[in-house]
C-alpha positions in Angstrom: 127.7 211.1 -72.2 128.1 213.8 -69.5 128.9 211.2 -66.8 131.6 209.8 -69.0 133.3 213.2 -69.6 133.0 214.0 -65.9 135.0 210.8 -65.3 137.6 211.8 -67.9 138.2 215.1 -66.2 138.6 213.3 -62.9 141.1 210.9 -64.4 143.0 213.6 -66.2 143.3 215.5 -63.0 144.7 212.4 -61.3 147.1 211.9 -64.2 148.3 215.5 -63.8 149.2 214.8 -60.2 150.8 211.4 -60.8 154.6 211.1 -60.5 156.7 210.3 -63.6 157.3 206.8 -62.3 153.6 205.9 -62.8 153.1 207.3 -66.3 152.6 203.7 -67.5 149.1 203.9 -65.9 148.1 206.9 -68.0 144.4 206.8 -68.8 144.6 208.9 -72.0 143.3 206.1 -74.2 140.0 206.4 -72.4 139.6 210.0 -73.6 140.8 209.1 -77.1 138.2 206.3 -77.4 135.4 208.5 -76.0 136.3 211.4 -78.4 136.4 209.0 -81.3 133.0 207.8 -80.4 131.7 211.3 -80.2 133.0 212.2 -83.6 131.8 209.0 -85.2 129.4 207.5 -84.9 127.5 209.8 -82.5 127.7 213.1 -84.5 127.1 211.2 -87.7 124.0 209.5 -86.2 122.5 212.7 -84.9 123.0 214.4 -88.3 121.4 211.4 -90.0 118.5 211.5 -87.5 117.7 215.1 -88.3 117.9 214.5 -92.0 115.5 211.5 -91.6 113.1 213.6 -89.6 112.9 216.5 -92.1 113.0 214.3 -95.3 110.9 211.3 -94.3 109.2 211.4 -90.8 107.7 214.9 -90.6 106.4 214.8 -94.2 104.8 211.5 -93.4 103.1 213.0 -90.2 101.7 215.7 -92.4 99.9 213.2 -94.6 97.3 212.9 -91.9 98.0 215.5 -89.2 97.8 219.3 -89.3 101.1 220.8 -88.5 100.2 224.3 -89.5 100.5 225.5 -85.8 103.7 223.7 -85.3 106.8 225.9 -85.7 108.8 223.7 -88.2 111.1 226.6 -88.9 112.0 226.8 -85.2 112.7 223.0 -85.2 114.9 223.3 -88.3 116.9 226.1 -86.6 117.1 223.9 -83.5 118.7 221.2 -85.6 121.2 223.7 -87.0 122.0 225.0 -83.5 122.5 221.5 -82.1 124.9 220.5 -85.0 126.9 223.7 -84.4 127.2 222.8 -80.7 128.3 219.3 -81.7 130.8 220.7 -84.2 132.4 222.8 -81.5 132.7 219.8 -79.2 134.0 217.8 -82.1 136.8 220.2 -82.6 137.8 219.8 -79.0 137.7 216.0 -79.4 139.9 216.2 -82.5 142.4 218.3 -80.5 142.4 215.7 -77.6 142.8 212.9 -80.1 145.7 214.7 -81.8 147.5 215.2 -78.4 146.7 211.5 -77.4 144.9 213.0 -74.4 148.2 214.0 -72.9 148.2 217.2 -70.9 144.6 217.8 -71.9 143.0 218.7 -68.6 142.0 222.2 -70.0 140.5 220.7 -73.2 138.6 218.0 -71.2 137.2 220.7 -68.9 136.0 222.7 -71.9 134.6 219.5 -73.4 132.7 218.8 -70.1 131.1 222.2 -70.1 130.1 222.0 -73.8 128.7 218.4 -73.4 126.6 219.5 -70.3 125.2 222.4 -72.4 124.6 220.1 -75.3 122.7 217.6 -73.1 120.5 220.3 -71.7 119.8 221.7 -75.2 119.1 218.2 -76.6 116.7 217.3 -73.7 114.7 220.5 -74.3 114.7 219.8 -78.1 113.4 216.2 -77.6 110.9 217.3 -75.0 109.4 219.7 -77.6 109.1 217.0 -80.2 107.5 214.6 -77.7 105.0 217.2 -76.5 104.0 218.3 -80.1 104.4 215.1 -82.2 103.4 212.3 -79.9 99.8 213.3 -79.5 99.4 213.6 -83.3 100.8 210.1 -83.8 98.4 208.5 -81.2 95.5 210.4 -82.8 96.1 209.7 -86.5 98.4 206.7 -86.9 98.7 203.1 -85.9 101.8 201.6 -84.4 102.1 199.5 -87.5 102.1 202.5 -89.8 104.9 204.2 -87.7 107.0 201.0 -87.7 106.7 200.9 -91.5 108.0 204.5 -91.7 110.9 203.6 -89.3 111.8 200.7 -91.8 111.9 203.3 -94.6 114.3 205.4 -92.6 116.5 202.4 -91.8 116.6 201.5 -95.6 117.6 205.2 -96.4 120.6 204.8 -94.1 121.9 201.9 -96.1 123.5 198.7 -94.7 126.5 200.5 -93.1 124.3 203.1 -91.5 121.8 200.4 -90.4 124.8 198.5 -88.7 125.1 201.4 -86.3 121.6 202.8 -86.1 119.5 199.6 -85.7 121.4 198.3 -82.7 121.2 201.7 -81.0 117.5 201.7 -81.5 116.9 198.2 -80.4 119.1 198.4 -77.2 117.4 201.7 -76.3 114.0 200.1 -76.7 115.0 197.3 -74.4 115.5 199.9 -71.7 112.2 201.9 -72.1 109.8 200.0 -74.3 107.3 197.4 -73.1 108.0 193.7 -74.1 104.9 193.7 -76.4 106.0 196.9 -78.2 109.6 195.7 -78.6 108.5 192.3 -80.0 106.0 193.9 -82.4 108.8 196.2 -83.7 111.2 193.3 -83.9 108.7 191.2 -85.9 108.3 194.0 -88.4 112.0 193.8 -89.4 112.8 191.6 -92.4 114.2 188.2 -91.4 117.6 188.6 -93.0 118.1 191.9 -91.2 117.0 190.3 -87.9 119.7 187.7 -88.5 122.4 190.3 -89.2 121.2 192.4 -86.2 121.3 189.4 -83.7 124.5 187.9 -84.9 126.6 190.8 -86.1 125.2 194.3 -85.7 124.4 194.2 -82.0 127.5 192.2 -80.9 129.7 194.7 -82.9 127.9 197.7 -81.5 128.5 196.4 -77.9 132.1 195.3 -78.5 133.3 198.3 -80.6 131.0 201.3 -80.4 129.5 201.1 -76.9 133.0 200.1 -75.7 134.4 203.4 -76.9 131.5 205.3 -75.4 131.9 203.6 -72.0 135.8 203.7 -72.1 136.0 206.2 -69.1 134.6 203.4 -66.9 136.1 200.3 -68.5 137.6 197.7 -66.2 139.0 194.3 -67.2 136.8 191.3 -66.2 137.8 188.0 -64.7 138.4 186.6 -68.2 140.6 189.4 -69.5 142.7 190.6 -66.6 145.7 190.8 -68.9 144.1 193.5 -71.1 144.8 197.2 -70.5 141.9 198.4 -72.7 138.9 196.8 -74.5 139.9 194.8 -77.5 137.3 196.4 -80.0 136.9 193.2 -81.9 134.2 192.9 -84.6 132.3 189.6 -85.1 133.5 187.5 -88.0 131.4 184.6 -89.2 134.1 183.1 -91.3 137.4 183.8 -93.1 136.0 184.1 -96.6 136.9 187.4 -98.1 133.5 187.9 -99.9 131.3 186.9 -96.8 128.5 189.6 -96.7 128.4 190.2 -92.9 132.2 190.4 -92.8 132.6 193.1 -95.4 129.8 195.6 -94.4 
């Protein structure tokens, strides 16, 4: 996220120094795509994540573990502070989108500062959860029990929420989890959902959501040299109007 906004500031500075004869090469679409990704789904996902923690996950942990010494009020305030920071960054993103990222060097510089601050705050917040919660999970719960709780969280998000949340979880796990851990988690997902994830959710995430997130660094490949930006095409299994994967 921070690397992307650093790149946007760099591109905006280059644009500001570009002569009028080269305005066709304006990279504003990259900032617009990135800002759209920040507003939705990123902000929505983080808000949903915090709700799932406070409504489902932490009450589940309390069924076996003693959280009396854990400062839940501080955590709740941390969630509120984080969402306020994201709201401020989101307001800047909306302004950049409104201006189509033209003459937005100042707004992008402000966004860069806010996102670096947000990253530091989020890393500290996640480190506290990892330090306080992970030992309790290892001491009181099995991996199967935790996987079952994750499934409850995914169901609460509904199909549309799952379409975004599940691929982000699976792709992140491919980066940090062991193969055994990943395969066990994958096996715990109902077969129809695995089918949707493999054939629709993950391809759409990579083609539409991750493509906006990574827009600051996008370059055409050998097969799409004619494109000036990623096509953002969702996967369609058929042309039938009532096809379930196509309408969600």
